[in-house]
Each structure stands twice: as C-alpha cells, then as structure tokens.
N, C-alpha and C positions, 0 to 999 in steps of 0.2 A: 271434945265436949260430950258428955253423957246424955243420951236421949232416953228418958224413962218410958217413952211410948214405943220404942223400937221393937221390942219383942212382940207386943200386942199387935202392932201394925204388920209385922212379918207374918204372924199367924193369920191375920185377916186376909192378907194378900194370897196366902196359900189356899185359904178357903174359897176365895173368889175365883181363883184361876185353876182349880183342880176339879176333875170329874164333871166338867161341862163340855158339851159338844163344841167343836171348832167351827161348825157350820154357822155362818153369821146370822142367818135368819132364825135358825133353831135356837141359837144362843140368846138372841134378843127376846124371843118368845119365852124362854126359860126365865130370864131376868124380869120380864114384864109380869109373869105369873107370880113371882116371889116378891117383887118390889113396886109394881105399878109402873109409873112413867119411866121410860128409858130414852136417853138421848145418844146419838152419835156425836162426833166432834163438831160437825157443822151445826147441828141442832142445839148443842150446848152453847155455842157462840151466839146463836140467835136469841136464846132465852136468858143467858147469864153472862156476867162479867166475872172472869176468874181473878181472884184476889190473893190466892195462896195455894200451895201445893205441898202435900206430905203424904206420899203414897201409903195406902190406896185411897186417900181422901183429897178432895179439892174444895177449898173455901171459895164460895161464890157469892155474888150479889145478883138477886133476881132483877132483871131489867124492868119488868112490869110493875113491881112494887117497891124496889129499892131495898128490900129486906135481905139481910145476910143469912147464909146458911151453908150447908155442905152437901156434897154428893160423894159417892164412892165410885170407883171405876175398875173395870177389868182390863187386862193388858191387851190381849189379842183374841178376838177382835176388840177394839177399844169401844166400850160403852160406858156411859155414866148413868147412875141410878140412885135410888134411895135418898132423894132430896129431903133434907131436914132443915127447918128454920133453926137459927140459933136461939 
C-alpha cells in the first residue's frame, strides 16, 4: 500500500532527531524554547488519550476538554510537543 505522506514524515523525523543534544534536560529545554509545552511519556498519558500513531505524529484526545489534536515526538529521549488541535 502506497503512503503519500511517507517521504514528508521521514524528512520531519530527520529534522526532529538531528543536531539536537542527547542530554535529556537540555533537549527538553530546546524543545520548550521552540514549541512551548513538552511532555514525557508519563505526562502525555496524564493529559491525553492516544488514539493513533504515524511517526513522528501521534493523534490524541485532550482529557481536560475532549478535543482531538496531534503532537509530534522525538525518538530518544522521547518527548512529545507541538500540540495542535484538529
């Protein structure tokens, strides 16, 4: 099955996982500077229900409002960020 988003997603994965520090605290600070709120896996579970996954994106439902949206994530360390409502 052909996925017309695959190339764009691969490019975005490369952007998100290249040229950033591997130090967890420094990496989080970089992401917060660029995108605002950042969640680790446990924090994401507290605030969102995961309803879908297509790297580097995760479809979520915000628990507080019930609204659907998406976040992006980095591989290692794993952080979620750039929450956008649908």
